[in-house]
matplotlib code that plots the C-alpha trace (Angstrom):
import matplotlib.pyplot as plt

x = [113.6, 112.8, 109.3, 110.8, 114.2, 111.7, 109.1, 112.7, 113.4, 109.8, 109.3, 113.3, 112.6, 109.1, 111.1, 113.8, 111.3, 109.6, 111.8, 113.0, 110.2, 110.8, 107.4, 106.1, 109.0, 107.4, 103.9, 103.9, 106.1, 107.4, 103.7, 101.6, 104.4, 105.0, 101.1, 99.4, 101.4, 100.7, 97.8, 96.2, 98.6, 97.3, 94.1, 94.7, 96.2, 93.4, 90.7, 92.9, 92.5, 89.0, 88.7, 90.6, 88.7, 85.9, 85.9, 88.3, 87.0, 84.6, 80.7, 78.2, 75.2, 72.1, 69.5, 65.5, 64.5, 66.8, 64.8, 62.7, 65.8, 68.9, 69.8, 70.5, 72.6, 74.6, 75.8, 75.7, 78.4, 81.0, 81.4, 82.6, 79.3, 78.0, 74.8, 73.7, 70.5, 67.2, 67.7, 64.4, 64.3, 66.6, 65.5, 66.5, 69.4, 70.5, 69.6, 72.1, 74.6, 75.4, 74.4, 75.9, 73.2, 70.6, 69.2, 65.0, 64.0, 60.4, 57.5, 56.5, 59.8, 59.9, 56.2, 57.3, 60.5, 58.7, 56.4, 59.8, 58.4, 61.0, 61.7, 61.2, 64.2, 65.1, 68.5, 68.2, 70.4, 71.2, 72.5, 73.6, 75.9, 79.5, 80.9, 77.9, 78.7, 80.7, 79.1, 76.1, 77.3, 79.0, 75.4, 74.3, 76.5, 76.2, 72.2, 71.9, 74.4, 72.7, 70.0, 71.4, 73.0, 70.2, 67.6, 70.3, 69.4, 65.2, 65.9, 68.4, 65.7, 63.3, 65.6, 66.3, 69.3, 70.2, 71.9, 68.7, 67.7, 70.5, 70.0, 72.6, 76.0, 77.1, 81.0, 83.2, 86.8, 87.6, 89.9, 91.1, 94.8, 96.3, 97.0, 93.9, 92.1, 95.2, 94.0, 90.6, 91.5, 93.6, 90.6, 90.7, 93.7, 93.2, 91.2, 94.2, 96.7, 94.5, 94.2, 97.4, 97.7, 95.7, 96.4, 100.0, 101.1, 98.0, 99.7, 102.8, 100.2, 98.5, 100.8, 102.5, 99.4, 97.3, 99.8, 102.3, 99.2, 98.2, 102.0, 101.8, 105.0, 103.1, 103.1, 107.5, 107.2, 104.7, 105.7, 108.8, 109.2, 108.9, 105.6, 102.6, 101.6, 105.4, 105.5, 102.1, 103.7, 106.8, 104.5, 102.4, 105.7, 107.5, 104.1, 103.8, 107.6, 106.7, 103.6, 105.0, 107.8, 105.4, 103.8, 107.0, 107.5, 104.0, 105.0, 108.3, 106.9, 104.0, 106.3, 108.8, 105.9, 104.2, 107.5, 107.6, 103.6, 104.6, 100.5, 97.4, 95.4, 98.3, 100.6, 102.0, 101.1, 104.2, 104.2, 106.7, 108.5, 106.7, 103.6, 105.1, 106.0, 102.3, 100.9, 103.2, 102.1, 97.9, 99.0, 100.4, 97.6, 95.9, 99.0, 98.1, 94.6, 94.8, 97.3, 95.9, 92.7, 94.2, 96.2, 92.6, 90.7, 94.4, 93.9, 90.4, 90.3, 91.8, 93.9, 95.1, 92.4, 89.5, 91.8, 92.0, 88.3, 87.9, 90.0, 87.0, 85.1, 88.2, 89.0, 85.3, 85.9, 88.0, 85.8, 82.9, 83.8, 84.7, 81.3, 79.5, 81.0, 79.5, 76.2, 76.7, 79.3, 80.1, 82.6, 84.7, 84.0, 86.5, 83.9, 85.3, 89.2, 88.3, 86.2, 88.5, 88.4, 86.6, 89.3, 92.4, 90.4, 90.0, 93.3, 94.5, 92.1, 93.9, 97.5, 96.9, 95.0, 98.3, 95.7, 96.9, 95.6, 95.1, 96.7, 93.4, 92.9, 95.9, 96.0, 91.9, 93.6, 95.7, 94.6, 91.9, 93.5, 95.8, 93.4, 91.5, 94.7, 95.8, 92.2, 92.0, 96.1, 94.2, 91.5, 94.1, 96.2, 93.6, 93.4, 97.0, 96.5, 93.9, 95.5, 94.1, 95.6, 98.4, 96.4, 95.9, 93.1]
y = [193.0, 190.0, 191.5, 191.1, 194.2, 195.8, 196.1, 197.2, 200.0, 201.7, 201.3, 203.7, 205.8, 206.9, 207.6, 209.4, 211.7, 212.3, 212.4, 215.6, 217.7, 218.8, 220.4, 216.6, 216.3, 217.7, 217.7, 214.1, 212.5, 215.6, 216.9, 213.6, 213.2, 217.1, 217.8, 214.7, 215.3, 218.8, 218.3, 215.3, 216.6, 220.0, 218.6, 217.0, 219.9, 222.4, 219.0, 218.7, 222.5, 223.0, 219.9, 221.3, 225.1, 223.4, 221.1, 223.3, 226.7, 228.4, 228.1, 230.5, 228.9, 231.1, 230.1, 230.5, 230.7, 230.3, 232.0, 229.1, 226.9, 228.6, 225.5, 224.0, 227.5, 227.1, 223.1, 224.6, 227.2, 224.0, 222.3, 225.5, 226.5, 230.2, 231.0, 233.9, 236.1, 235.1, 235.6, 237.6, 234.8, 231.5, 229.4, 232.5, 232.8, 228.9, 228.9, 231.9, 230.3, 233.0, 230.5, 226.5, 225.3, 227.2, 225.7, 226.3, 225.2, 224.8, 227.0, 224.0, 223.6, 224.2, 222.8, 219.1, 219.0, 220.1, 217.4, 214.8, 214.4, 214.3, 218.6, 219.1, 221.4, 221.3, 221.4, 224.3, 223.2, 222.3, 218.6, 219.1, 221.7, 219.8, 222.8, 223.0, 218.8, 219.4, 222.1, 220.6, 217.4, 219.1, 220.9, 216.9, 215.2, 218.3, 217.6, 214.1, 214.4, 217.1, 215.0, 211.9, 214.1, 214.9, 211.9, 209.8, 212.9, 211.8, 208.0, 209.2, 211.5, 208.7, 205.8, 204.0, 203.1, 204.5, 201.7, 199.8, 201.4, 200.0, 196.5, 195.3, 197.5, 197.9, 197.6, 197.7, 195.9, 197.5, 194.7, 197.0, 197.6, 200.6, 199.9, 199.4, 202.9, 204.2, 202.9, 204.5, 207.4, 207.5, 205.7, 208.2, 207.3, 204.6, 206.9, 209.2, 206.6, 204.0, 207.1, 207.9, 205.0, 204.7, 207.9, 208.1, 207.5, 209.1, 211.8, 209.7, 206.7, 209.1, 211.4, 208.3, 207.1, 209.7, 212.5, 211.0, 209.9, 214.3, 214.9, 212.3, 210.9, 207.4, 206.5, 205.9, 204.0, 201.2, 201.8, 199.5, 195.7, 195.5, 194.7, 196.2, 194.6, 195.1, 198.8, 199.2, 196.9, 199.1, 202.4, 200.3, 199.3, 202.8, 204.6, 201.9, 202.1, 206.1, 205.6, 202.6, 205.4, 208.1, 205.6, 204.6, 208.3, 208.7, 206.4, 207.3, 210.8, 209.7, 207.6, 210.6, 212.9, 211.0, 210.2, 213.7, 213.7, 214.5, 215.1, 214.6, 212.5, 211.0, 210.8, 207.2, 206.1, 204.3, 203.3, 200.6, 199.5, 195.5, 197.7, 200.3, 196.6, 196.0, 198.3, 198.2, 195.1, 196.0, 199.2, 197.3, 195.9, 199.4, 200.9, 198.2, 198.6, 202.0, 202.3, 199.9, 201.6, 205.2, 203.8, 202.2, 204.9, 206.4, 203.7, 204.5, 209.2, 211.3, 213.7, 214.8, 216.6, 214.1, 211.5, 213.8, 214.9, 211.2, 212.1, 213.7, 209.9, 208.2, 210.1, 209.5, 205.6, 205.4, 207.1, 204.6, 202.0, 204.7, 206.0, 202.8, 201.8, 204.9, 204.2, 200.6, 199.6, 195.4, 192.5, 192.1, 188.1, 187.2, 188.3, 191.8, 191.2, 190.5, 193.4, 196.7, 199.9, 198.4, 195.3, 197.6, 199.9, 196.7, 195.8, 199.2, 199.5, 195.8, 196.8, 200.1, 198.3, 195.8, 193.0, 189.0, 188.9, 184.7, 183.2, 183.0, 186.3, 188.1, 185.1, 186.2, 189.9, 189.5, 186.8, 189.5, 192.2, 191.3, 189.7, 192.1, 194.3, 191.8, 191.7, 195.6, 194.8, 192.7, 195.1, 198.0, 195.8, 195.1, 198.8, 198.5, 196.7, 199.1, 201.4, 204.3, 204.2, 206.0, 208.6, 212.0, 213.6]
z = [92.7, 95.3, 96.9, 100.8, 99.1, 97.2, 101.2, 102.3, 99.9, 99.7, 103.2, 103.6, 101.0, 103.0, 105.7, 104.4, 102.8, 105.9, 108.3, 106.0, 107.2, 110.4, 110.7, 110.4, 113.3, 115.7, 114.6, 114.7, 116.8, 119.8, 119.7, 121.5, 123.9, 124.8, 124.7, 126.4, 130.0, 129.9, 129.8, 131.3, 134.7, 134.0, 134.5, 137.1, 139.3, 138.3, 139.4, 142.9, 143.7, 143.0, 145.6, 148.2, 147.6, 147.6, 150.7, 153.0, 152.3, 154.0, 151.8, 152.8, 152.4, 151.6, 154.0, 154.5, 157.5, 159.4, 162.3, 162.4, 163.2, 165.4, 166.8, 162.9, 161.4, 164.9, 163.9, 160.5, 161.2, 163.3, 159.9, 158.2, 156.5, 157.2, 157.2, 154.6, 154.1, 152.6, 148.7, 147.5, 144.4, 145.2, 141.7, 139.9, 141.5, 141.0, 137.6, 137.0, 138.6, 141.2, 143.7, 144.3, 146.4, 148.7, 152.4, 152.4, 156.4, 155.8, 157.8, 160.3, 161.0, 164.6, 164.8, 163.4, 165.8, 168.8, 168.3, 167.3, 164.2, 160.6, 160.4, 156.7, 155.2, 151.4, 149.3, 145.9, 143.8, 139.9, 139.4, 136.2, 137.1, 137.9, 140.1, 142.5, 143.2, 146.5, 147.8, 147.6, 149.4, 152.1, 153.3, 152.7, 154.8, 157.4, 157.9, 158.1, 160.7, 163.1, 162.1, 163.8, 166.9, 167.2, 166.6, 169.0, 172.0, 171.7, 172.2, 175.3, 176.5, 176.3, 177.7, 174.5, 173.5, 170.5, 168.2, 168.8, 166.0, 164.1, 163.5, 160.7, 160.8, 157.7, 157.0, 154.0, 152.7, 149.6, 147.7, 144.8, 144.5, 144.7, 140.9, 139.8, 141.9, 139.0, 136.0, 136.8, 137.0, 133.9, 132.5, 129.7, 128.5, 126.1, 123.8, 123.8, 122.7, 120.5, 118.4, 118.7, 117.3, 114.9, 112.8, 114.4, 110.5, 108.8, 107.4, 105.5, 104.5, 102.8, 100.9, 100.3, 97.5, 97.5, 97.6, 95.3, 92.8, 93.0, 92.6, 90.0, 91.0, 91.4, 88.1, 87.8, 90.9, 90.1, 86.5, 87.6, 87.7, 91.7, 92.1, 93.3, 96.6, 97.7, 97.1, 98.9, 102.1, 101.8, 102.3, 105.1, 107.0, 106.6, 108.3, 110.5, 111.9, 112.2, 114.2, 116.6, 117.3, 118.0, 120.7, 122.1, 123.3, 124.1, 127.2, 127.7, 128.8, 130.7, 132.4, 132.4, 133.7, 136.6, 138.0, 138.9, 140.2, 144.8, 144.6, 143.4, 141.7, 139.5, 142.3, 143.2, 139.6, 138.4, 134.2, 134.4, 131.3, 131.4, 131.3, 128.1, 126.5, 126.8, 126.1, 122.4, 122.0, 122.8, 120.4, 118.0, 115.4, 115.7, 114.0, 111.4, 111.0, 111.0, 108.3, 105.7, 106.0, 105.2, 102.5, 101.4, 101.2, 99.9, 96.5, 96.4, 96.4, 93.9, 95.7, 98.7, 100.3, 99.3, 101.7, 105.0, 104.6, 106.3, 109.1, 110.9, 110.8, 112.4, 114.8, 116.4, 116.0, 118.9, 121.3, 120.5, 123.2, 125.8, 124.9, 125.3, 128.2, 130.1, 128.9, 129.4, 131.4, 130.8, 132.4, 130.4, 128.1, 125.7, 122.8, 123.2, 122.8, 118.8, 118.5, 116.9, 119.5, 122.5, 122.9, 122.6, 125.2, 128.0, 127.3, 127.8, 130.8, 132.4, 132.0, 133.7, 136.1, 136.4, 135.9, 134.7, 131.4, 130.2, 126.5, 125.5, 125.7, 124.7, 121.0, 120.7, 120.5, 118.2, 116.0, 115.5, 115.2, 113.2, 111.1, 109.9, 109.4, 106.7, 105.0, 104.5, 103.2, 101.1, 99.7, 99.6, 97.4, 94.8, 94.7, 93.9, 91.2, 89.3, 86.6, 86.8, 90.8, 88.7, 87.2, 88.2, 88.8]

ax = plt.figure().add_subplot(projection="3d")
ax.plot(x, y, z, "-o")
ax.set_aspect("equal")
plt.show()
Protein backbone atom coordinates (compact mmCIF):
# COMPACT_ATOMS: atom_id res chain seq x y z
CA UNK A 1 0.00 0.00 0.00
CA UNK A 2 1.47 3.38 -1.00
CA UNK A 3 2.17 6.01 1.63
CA UNK A 4 -0.33 8.47 0.16
CA UNK A 5 -3.06 5.82 -0.09
CA UNK A 6 -2.43 4.80 3.53
CA UNK A 7 -2.65 8.43 4.64
CA UNK A 8 -5.99 9.03 2.93
CA UNK A 9 -7.40 5.69 4.08
CA UNK A 10 -6.57 6.41 7.74
CA UNK A 11 -7.82 10.00 7.46
CA UNK A 12 -11.14 8.86 5.93
CA UNK A 13 -11.50 6.20 8.62
CA UNK A 14 -10.93 8.71 11.45
CA UNK A 15 -13.30 11.27 9.96
CA UNK A 16 -15.99 8.64 9.36
CA UNK A 17 -15.75 7.52 12.98
CA UNK A 18 -15.93 11.01 14.44
CA UNK A 19 -18.82 12.11 12.22
CA UNK A 20 -20.84 9.19 13.51
CA UNK A 21 -20.77 10.72 17.01
CA UNK A 22 -23.44 13.43 17.16
CA UNK A 23 -22.24 14.82 20.48
CA UNK A 24 -18.76 15.44 19.09
CA UNK A 25 -20.21 17.13 16.01
CA UNK A 26 -22.34 19.41 18.18
CA UNK A 27 -19.55 20.24 20.63
CA UNK A 28 -16.69 20.33 18.15
CA UNK A 29 -18.24 21.93 15.07
CA UNK A 30 -21.47 23.68 16.02
CA UNK A 31 -20.93 24.97 19.55
CA UNK A 32 -18.26 27.56 18.70
CA UNK A 33 -20.06 29.00 15.63
CA UNK A 34 -23.23 29.38 17.71
CA UNK A 35 -21.74 30.40 21.04
CA UNK A 36 -18.99 32.86 20.03
CA UNK A 37 -21.19 35.31 18.05
CA UNK A 38 -23.91 35.22 20.70
CA UNK A 39 -21.35 35.83 23.44
CA UNK A 40 -19.53 38.65 21.63
CA UNK A 41 -22.60 40.43 20.28
CA UNK A 42 -24.32 40.05 23.64
CA UNK A 43 -21.35 41.60 25.42
CA UNK A 44 -21.31 44.44 22.88
CA UNK A 45 -25.01 45.11 23.42
CA UNK A 46 -24.58 45.12 27.20
CA UNK A 47 -21.61 47.50 26.99
CA UNK A 48 -23.51 49.84 24.67
CA UNK A 49 -26.59 49.83 26.90
CA UNK A 50 -24.50 50.51 30.00
CA UNK A 51 -22.63 53.38 28.35
CA UNK A 52 -25.83 54.98 27.08
CA UNK A 53 -27.49 54.61 30.46
CA UNK A 54 -24.60 56.20 32.35
CA UNK A 55 -24.01 58.96 29.79
CA UNK A 56 -27.58 60.04 29.18
CA UNK A 57 -29.31 59.42 32.49
CA UNK A 58 -29.39 61.85 35.40
CA UNK A 59 -26.29 61.52 37.59
CA UNK A 60 -27.03 61.92 41.28
CA UNK A 61 -23.85 63.27 42.85
CA UNK A 62 -23.38 63.51 46.63
CA UNK A 63 -21.71 66.90 47.29
CA UNK A 64 -19.93 67.70 50.53
CA UNK A 65 -20.04 71.46 51.14
CA UNK A 66 -22.69 72.21 48.52
CA UNK A 67 -23.71 75.38 50.39
CA UNK A 68 -20.17 76.78 49.96
CA UNK A 69 -20.41 76.88 46.15
CA UNK A 70 -24.08 77.25 45.14
CA UNK A 71 -23.18 78.55 41.66
CA UNK A 72 -21.08 75.46 40.98
CA UNK A 73 -23.93 73.20 42.12
CA UNK A 74 -26.32 75.11 39.85
CA UNK A 75 -23.94 74.70 36.90
CA UNK A 76 -23.70 70.94 37.52
CA UNK A 77 -27.49 70.78 37.35
CA UNK A 78 -27.33 72.16 33.79
CA UNK A 79 -25.10 69.19 32.92
CA UNK A 80 -27.74 66.71 34.15
CA UNK A 81 -25.80 66.21 37.40
CA UNK A 82 -28.01 66.64 40.47
CA UNK A 83 -26.43 67.32 43.85
CA UNK A 84 -27.44 65.13 46.77
CA UNK A 85 -27.05 65.60 50.52
CA UNK A 86 -23.57 65.02 51.87
CA UNK A 87 -23.00 61.51 53.31
CA UNK A 88 -21.57 61.04 56.78
CA UNK A 89 -18.81 58.65 55.72
CA UNK A 90 -18.05 59.22 52.03
CA UNK A 91 -14.96 56.98 51.93
CA UNK A 92 -16.94 54.01 53.24
CA UNK A 93 -19.67 54.53 50.65
CA UNK A 94 -17.13 54.52 47.81
CA UNK A 95 -15.34 51.42 49.10
CA UNK A 96 -18.64 49.64 49.67
CA UNK A 97 -19.61 50.45 46.05
CA UNK A 98 -22.77 52.21 47.18
CA UNK A 99 -21.68 55.38 45.33
CA UNK A 100 -19.57 55.69 42.19
CA UNK A 101 -18.32 59.23 42.77
CA UNK A 102 -18.61 61.91 45.48
CA UNK A 103 -17.61 65.57 45.23
CA UNK A 104 -16.03 67.39 48.17
CA UNK A 105 -15.81 71.21 48.05
CA UNK A 106 -12.96 72.59 50.13
CA UNK A 107 -13.95 74.77 53.14
CA UNK A 108 -11.85 77.67 51.80
CA UNK A 109 -13.43 77.45 48.33
CA UNK A 110 -15.37 80.72 48.71
CA UNK A 111 -12.35 82.67 50.02
CA UNK A 112 -10.16 81.46 47.16
CA UNK A 113 -12.91 82.19 44.67
CA UNK A 114 -13.35 85.79 45.83
CA UNK A 115 -9.58 86.27 45.77
CA UNK A 116 -9.47 84.94 42.17
CA UNK A 117 -7.32 82.04 43.25
CA UNK A 118 -7.77 78.43 42.13
CA UNK A 119 -10.52 77.04 44.34
CA UNK A 120 -10.18 73.39 45.33
CA UNK A 121 -12.69 70.60 44.78
CA UNK A 122 -11.97 66.92 45.36
CA UNK A 123 -13.40 63.98 43.44
CA UNK A 124 -13.68 60.81 45.52
CA UNK A 125 -13.79 57.58 43.53
CA UNK A 126 -12.30 54.08 43.27
CA UNK A 127 -10.16 53.84 40.11
CA UNK A 128 -10.11 50.01 40.29
CA UNK A 129 -13.85 49.88 39.53
CA UNK A 130 -14.59 50.03 35.83
CA UNK A 131 -18.27 50.82 36.32
CA UNK A 132 -17.35 54.15 37.95
CA UNK A 133 -15.26 55.45 35.03
CA UNK A 134 -18.10 57.05 33.07
CA UNK A 135 -19.64 58.91 36.08
CA UNK A 136 -16.18 60.17 37.10
CA UNK A 137 -15.47 61.43 33.58
CA UNK A 138 -18.84 63.21 33.50
CA UNK A 139 -18.04 65.05 36.74
CA UNK A 140 -14.51 65.88 35.53
CA UNK A 141 -15.75 67.32 32.24
CA UNK A 142 -18.42 69.39 33.99
CA UNK A 143 -15.89 70.84 36.47
CA UNK A 144 -13.42 71.62 33.67
CA UNK A 145 -16.13 73.41 31.69
CA UNK A 146 -17.13 75.43 34.77
CA UNK A 147 -13.49 76.33 35.43
CA UNK A 148 -12.92 77.47 31.84
CA UNK A 149 -16.09 79.52 31.83
CA UNK A 150 -15.29 81.22 35.16
CA UNK A 151 -11.70 81.88 34.10
CA UNK A 152 -12.84 83.52 30.86
CA UNK A 153 -15.27 85.77 32.74
CA UNK A 154 -12.50 86.86 35.13
CA UNK A 155 -10.24 87.84 32.24
CA UNK A 156 -12.97 89.70 30.41
CA UNK A 157 -13.82 91.63 33.61
CA UNK A 158 -10.19 92.81 33.68
CA UNK A 159 -10.22 93.79 30.04
CA UNK A 160 -8.08 90.84 28.94
CA UNK A 161 -8.89 88.70 25.94
CA UNK A 162 -9.32 85.10 27.24
CA UNK A 163 -7.69 83.74 24.07
CA UNK A 164 -4.37 85.29 25.15
CA UNK A 165 -4.05 82.53 27.69
CA UNK A 166 -4.00 79.96 24.89
CA UNK A 167 -0.56 80.16 23.31
CA UNK A 168 -0.96 76.99 21.24
CA UNK A 169 -4.14 75.71 19.65
CA UNK A 170 -4.03 71.94 19.24
CA UNK A 171 -6.11 70.23 16.58
CA UNK A 172 -6.32 66.54 15.76
CA UNK A 173 -6.57 64.66 12.48
CA UNK A 174 -7.27 61.00 13.05
CA UNK A 175 -5.78 58.92 10.22
CA UNK A 176 -7.27 55.67 11.47
CA UNK A 177 -9.53 54.06 8.90
CA UNK A 178 -13.01 52.80 9.86
CA UNK A 179 -11.67 49.25 9.40
CA UNK A 180 -8.79 49.94 11.80
CA UNK A 181 -11.16 51.33 14.43
CA UNK A 182 -13.38 48.29 14.12
CA UNK A 183 -10.26 46.14 14.39
CA UNK A 184 -9.55 47.69 17.79
CA UNK A 185 -13.04 46.71 18.95
CA UNK A 186 -12.41 43.14 17.77
CA UNK A 187 -9.02 42.91 19.52
CA UNK A 188 -10.30 39.95 21.57
CA UNK A 189 -11.13 37.91 18.46
CA UNK A 190 -7.58 36.62 17.78
CA UNK A 191 -7.54 34.67 21.06
CA UNK A 192 -10.81 32.92 20.26
CA UNK A 193 -9.74 32.07 16.71
CA UNK A 194 -6.23 30.94 17.71
CA UNK A 195 -7.65 28.78 20.50
CA UNK A 196 -10.17 27.24 18.10
CA UNK A 197 -7.42 26.51 15.56
CA UNK A 198 -4.93 25.23 18.12
CA UNK A 199 -7.31 22.85 19.85
CA UNK A 200 -10.00 22.40 17.17
CA UNK A 201 -8.98 18.82 16.42
CA UNK A 202 -7.93 17.99 19.98
CA UNK A 203 -10.52 15.33 20.74
CA UNK A 204 -10.05 13.53 17.42
CA UNK A 205 -6.26 13.46 17.51
CA UNK A 206 -6.06 12.42 21.18
CA UNK A 207 -8.67 9.71 20.75
CA UNK A 208 -6.97 8.48 17.56
CA UNK A 209 -3.72 7.79 19.43
CA UNK A 210 -4.08 7.75 23.23
CA UNK A 211 -7.71 6.56 23.06
CA UNK A 212 -7.03 3.75 20.62
CA UNK A 213 -3.97 2.72 22.59
CA UNK A 214 -6.08 2.49 25.74
CA UNK A 215 -8.78 0.50 23.90
CA UNK A 216 -6.07 -1.76 22.43
CA UNK A 217 -7.23 -1.00 18.88
CA UNK A 218 -4.01 0.74 17.86
CA UNK A 219 -1.87 -2.41 17.87
CA UNK A 220 -3.68 -4.15 14.96
CA UNK A 221 -3.42 -0.98 12.90
CA UNK A 222 0.31 -0.62 13.56
CA UNK A 223 0.80 -4.31 12.75
CA UNK A 224 -0.27 -3.79 9.15
CA UNK A 225 2.36 -3.39 6.39
CA UNK A 226 1.51 0.32 6.15
CA UNK A 227 4.19 2.72 7.37
CA UNK A 228 3.68 4.16 10.82
CA UNK A 229 4.53 7.64 9.59
CA UNK A 230 1.73 7.40 7.02
CA UNK A 231 -0.71 6.12 9.63
CA UNK A 232 0.15 9.00 11.97
CA UNK A 233 -0.06 11.51 9.10
CA UNK A 234 -3.53 10.24 8.22
CA UNK A 235 -4.71 10.81 11.77
CA UNK A 236 -3.17 14.30 11.78
CA UNK A 237 -4.74 15.08 8.38
CA UNK A 238 -8.18 14.05 9.68
CA UNK A 239 -7.78 16.24 12.78
CA UNK A 240 -6.62 19.18 10.64
CA UNK A 241 -9.60 18.79 8.32
CA UNK A 242 -11.97 18.64 11.29
CA UNK A 243 -10.37 21.74 12.83
CA UNK A 244 -10.51 23.72 9.57
CA UNK A 245 -14.20 22.87 9.10
CA UNK A 246 -14.90 24.19 12.59
CA UNK A 247 -12.90 27.35 11.89
CA UNK A 248 -14.70 27.98 8.61
CA UNK A 249 -18.10 27.59 10.29
CA UNK A 250 -17.02 29.96 13.09
CA UNK A 251 -15.82 32.65 10.64
CA UNK A 252 -18.96 32.35 8.53
CA UNK A 253 -21.11 32.65 11.65
CA UNK A 254 -19.29 35.88 12.55
CA UNK A 255 -19.82 37.21 9.03
CA UNK A 256 -23.52 36.36 9.20
CA UNK A 257 -23.96 37.76 12.73
CA UNK A 258 -22.29 41.11 12.00
CA UNK A 259 -24.53 41.55 8.93
CA UNK A 260 -27.58 41.79 11.23
CA UNK A 261 -26.05 44.30 13.67
CA UNK A 262 -27.49 47.80 13.15
CA UNK A 263 -26.22 49.54 16.30
CA UNK A 264 -23.52 49.38 18.92
CA UNK A 265 -19.75 48.93 18.63
CA UNK A 266 -20.04 46.22 15.95
CA UNK A 267 -22.19 48.27 13.58
CA UNK A 268 -20.65 48.35 10.12
CA UNK A 269 -18.29 45.42 10.68
CA UNK A 270 -18.04 43.56 7.38
CA UNK A 271 -16.08 40.32 7.34
CA UNK A 272 -15.59 39.84 3.59
CA UNK A 273 -14.94 36.48 1.97
CA UNK A 274 -11.43 37.69 1.13
CA UNK A 275 -10.85 38.38 4.83
CA UNK A 276 -12.26 34.93 5.69
CA UNK A 277 -9.83 33.34 3.22
CA UNK A 278 -6.90 35.29 4.69
CA UNK A 279 -7.88 34.30 8.23
CA UNK A 280 -8.06 30.64 7.22
CA UNK A 281 -4.59 30.91 5.69
CA UNK A 282 -3.30 32.57 8.87
CA UNK A 283 -4.76 29.85 11.06
CA UNK A 284 -3.81 26.86 8.91
CA UNK A 285 -0.25 26.54 10.37
CA UNK A 286 -1.71 26.83 13.88
CA UNK A 287 -4.07 23.91 13.14
CA UNK A 288 -1.06 21.85 12.05
CA UNK A 289 1.00 22.90 15.09
CA UNK A 290 -1.84 22.07 17.47
CA UNK A 291 -2.60 18.65 16.01
CA UNK A 292 1.05 17.58 15.75
CA UNK A 293 1.76 18.75 19.30
CA UNK A 294 -1.27 16.86 20.59
CA UNK A 295 -0.22 13.79 18.61
CA UNK A 296 3.22 14.02 20.21
CA UNK A 297 1.63 14.27 23.67
CA UNK A 298 -0.82 11.43 22.96
CA UNK A 299 1.99 9.17 21.75
CA UNK A 300 4.00 9.78 24.91
CA UNK A 301 1.24 8.99 27.45
CA UNK A 302 -0.52 5.76 28.34
CA UNK A 303 -4.17 6.78 28.69
CA UNK A 304 -6.64 9.26 27.19
CA UNK A 305 -7.16 10.88 30.60
CA UNK A 306 -3.45 11.52 30.91
CA UNK A 307 -3.45 13.18 27.48
CA UNK A 308 -6.47 15.31 28.42
CA UNK A 309 -4.69 16.50 31.56
CA UNK A 310 -2.46 18.66 29.33
CA UNK A 311 -5.43 20.62 28.00
CA UNK A 312 -5.48 23.18 30.82
CA UNK A 313 -1.88 24.13 30.08
CA UNK A 314 -2.38 24.16 26.30
CA UNK A 315 -5.37 26.49 26.60
CA UNK A 316 -3.15 29.10 28.26
CA UNK A 317 -0.64 29.26 25.39
CA UNK A 318 -2.81 31.28 22.93
CA UNK A 319 -3.51 33.95 25.54
CA UNK A 320 0.18 34.71 26.16
CA UNK A 321 0.50 37.18 23.23
CA UNK A 322 -2.59 39.06 24.42
CA UNK A 323 -1.12 39.42 27.91
CA UNK A 324 2.28 40.49 26.54
CA UNK A 325 0.76 43.09 24.22
CA UNK A 326 -1.44 44.47 27.01
CA UNK A 327 1.57 44.96 29.29
CA UNK A 328 4.06 45.93 26.58
CA UNK A 329 2.49 47.10 23.30
CA UNK A 330 4.98 46.85 20.44
CA UNK A 331 5.08 47.80 16.78
CA UNK A 332 5.10 45.10 14.14
CA UNK A 333 8.56 43.69 13.40
CA UNK A 334 9.57 40.84 11.12
CA UNK A 335 10.61 38.57 14.00
CA UNK A 336 7.04 38.59 15.30
CA UNK A 337 5.83 36.75 12.22
CA UNK A 338 8.12 33.83 13.09
CA UNK A 339 6.93 33.59 16.72
CA UNK A 340 4.13 31.07 17.42
CA UNK A 341 0.87 32.55 18.74
CA UNK A 342 2.23 36.12 18.57
CA UNK A 343 2.42 35.94 14.77
CA UNK A 344 -1.17 34.71 14.49
CA UNK A 345 -2.33 37.44 16.85
CA UNK A 346 -0.64 40.20 14.82
CA UNK A 347 -1.75 38.85 11.43
CA UNK A 348 -5.38 38.42 12.48
CA UNK A 349 -5.44 42.02 13.75
CA UNK A 350 -3.90 43.20 10.47
CA UNK A 351 -6.60 41.38 8.50
CA UNK A 352 -9.36 42.83 10.69
CA UNK A 353 -7.86 46.32 10.32
CA UNK A 354 -7.66 45.84 6.51
CA UNK A 355 -3.91 46.48 6.58
CA UNK A 356 -1.57 45.25 3.85
CA UNK A 357 0.47 42.15 4.68
CA UNK A 358 3.67 42.12 2.66
CA UNK A 359 5.00 39.11 0.79
CA UNK A 360 7.99 38.93 3.13
CA UNK A 361 5.71 38.84 6.16
CA UNK A 362 3.61 36.08 4.59
CA UNK A 363 6.73 34.10 3.65
CA UNK A 364 8.23 34.45 7.13
CA UNK A 365 5.01 33.39 8.79
CA UNK A 366 4.24 30.45 6.48
CA UNK A 367 7.84 29.20 6.62
CA UNK A 368 8.10 29.44 10.42
CA UNK A 369 4.60 28.02 11.02
CA UNK A 370 4.89 24.99 8.77
CA UNK A 371 8.53 24.56 9.81
CA UNK A 372 7.50 24.20 13.46
CA UNK A 373 4.67 21.87 12.43
CA UNK A 374 7.16 19.70 10.49
CA UNK A 375 9.52 19.61 13.46
CA UNK A 376 6.73 18.47 15.79
CA UNK A 377 5.69 15.90 13.16
CA UNK A 378 9.22 14.44 13.10
CA UNK A 379 9.32 14.17 16.90
CA UNK A 380 5.87 12.55 16.97
CA UNK A 381 6.88 10.15 14.18
CA UNK A 382 9.85 8.97 16.26
CA UNK A 383 7.49 8.24 19.14
CA UNK A 384 5.14 6.41 16.75
CA UNK A 385 7.95 4.05 15.78
CA UNK A 386 8.42 2.87 19.38
CA UNK A 387 7.16 -0.65 20.00
CA UNK A 388 5.77 0.40 23.38
CA UNK A 389 3.19 2.58 21.61
CA UNK A 390 1.02 -0.38 20.69
CA UNK A 391 1.01 -1.71 24.24
CA UNK A 392 -1.89 -0.59 26.43
CA UNK A 393 -1.33 0.46 30.01
